[in-house]
N, C-alpha and C positions, 0 to 999 in steps of 0.2 A: 668781394668786388662791387656788388650792388650798393653796399653802404658807402664805399669810396665814391662811386659815381653820384649817389644821392647827395653826399656832402659837397662834391664839386659843383653839381648843378645848383644847389642852394647858394653856395658861395659866389658862383658866377652871376646868379640873378641879383644878389645883393650888390656886388661890385659894379655890375652893369648899371643898375639904377643909380648908385652913388656917382659914378663917373658921368652919366648922361644928364641927370637931373639934380644931383647934389643931395638927394634924399632917398631913403629906402625903408620900406616896411615889407617884411617877408616872413611868412610862417611856413617853413618848409618841412620836409621829412626829418632833416637832421640839424638844420641851422635856422636861427630866427634873428630878425632885426626889427626893432620897433622904433620908428621915427628916427632912424640913424641919419646923421648929416655928415657931409664932407665939406669942410671949410678950411682954408679958401679953396675954391674950385679950380683955379688956374685959368690961363688965358684962352683955352679952347672951349667955345660955347657948348659943343657936344661932348666934351670930355676927351680923355685919352682914348685912342683906338684900342679895341680888344682883339687879341689874336688867340685863336685856339688851334692847337695841334691835335687833329682827330682823324680816326679811321673807322671806328665802330659805328653802328647805326645810331646809337643814343647820342654819341658825341657829335656826329654829323648833324643830327637834329638840333642840338644846342648851338653848334656853329652857325647853322642856317638861321636860327632864331635870334641869337644874341651877339655874334661876332662881327667885326668889321673886316677881319683878315683871317685866313686859314693857312696853316703851315702843314704841309704833307710830310715833314720829316725827311729823313734820308731816303731818296728815291731816284731810281733810274727814270728815264723818259717814259717807258712803258708803265712803270709803277705809278708815276705821277698822273699819267693819262687815266689809268683805271681808278685811282683815288679821287681824281677830280670828277669823274662821272658819278661817283657816289655822293660827293658833296653837291654837285649840280642837281641830282635827284632829290636830295634833302631840301635844297633851296626851293625847287619846284613844289615839293609837298607842302612847304610852309607859305607858298605864294610869293616867294622872293625871287627877284631877277638874279640869277647866278652872277651876272656881270657886276653886281654891286658888292661882291665879296672879293677882297684882295687875296692874292695867292702867293705862297712862297714854298720853296723846298730847299733841301740841302743836297749837294752833289759832291761826290768824291772825284778829285782830279789828280792824276799822277803826271807830274811835270818832269820827273827824273826817273830813269830806269831803276827797277828794283835791285836791291843788293842780292848777291848770291844767296840762295836759300829763302829769300823773302817771297811770300806768296801774295801777289796782288789780289785785291778784292775784284770779283768778276764784274761789279757795277762801276768800276772806275772809268772815267773818261781819260783816254790816253791819245797820244799822237803828236803831230807837229802843232805848233801854236795856232795856225790857221784852222786845223782840224778840230782842236779843242774849242776854239771860239765858235766854229760852226755848230758844234754839238750843244754848246751853251745857248746859242741863238734859238735852237729848236725848242728849248724850254719857254722862251719868250713867245715863240709862235704858237705854243700850246695854250698860252694865256697866263703863264707864271710871270709875275711882276718882279719878283726878287729871288735871286738864287744865292744861297750861302755856300761858298766854296770851302770844302775841307781838303786841304792839300795833302798829298801823299808823296814823299814822307813829310811829316810835320817838322820842317827844317827851314832855316834861312835860305839855303840853296834852292829849295822848292819854291819859295816866295820869289826869289830872283828869277827863276825859270818861268814863273807865271807872268812876268812883265810883258813879254811879247804877245801873250794871249790877250792881255788888257789892251795892248796897242791895237790889235786887230779889232777888238770890240769897240774901242774909242773911234776908230776909223769908221766903223759902221754907224755909230751914233752921229758923227759929224756929217756923214753923207745923207742922213735922214732929216737933218734940220733944214 
């Protein structure tokens, strides 16, 4: 595992330098780059944003140091809150304002009752569309900027049933403008 982390760290350092400056020289534990160049760089002066999905202390350190965005993976609200505390602490240890790090998570949402014999995941958001929308809003209140919704079941009917949730969320967005 240590070798994989070292390789990831070296690769991330090389990629971050290439994306941000167009050049990279790095002599790491596992990977090296000597006067590497990225051309053409693209239209973004600071390069593409870097997102890291991380939970362990070493990965949180790298996230705080090199990432523009953090992804907490599949997380309930309580799990996201706890993970964000770890990321915030890593930012503080690196002298970075945690507010400068974008945040996202994935959430399970059940819009259709489970079939007979199907066991719902205990972390699923369920309920009426207004209740699901309210639960998703709590992620935003926590500081999560982006939520990737994984619908249960993974079916067209579930997507259709999610429409009223979106309508509630859109109404919220309109009232805030």
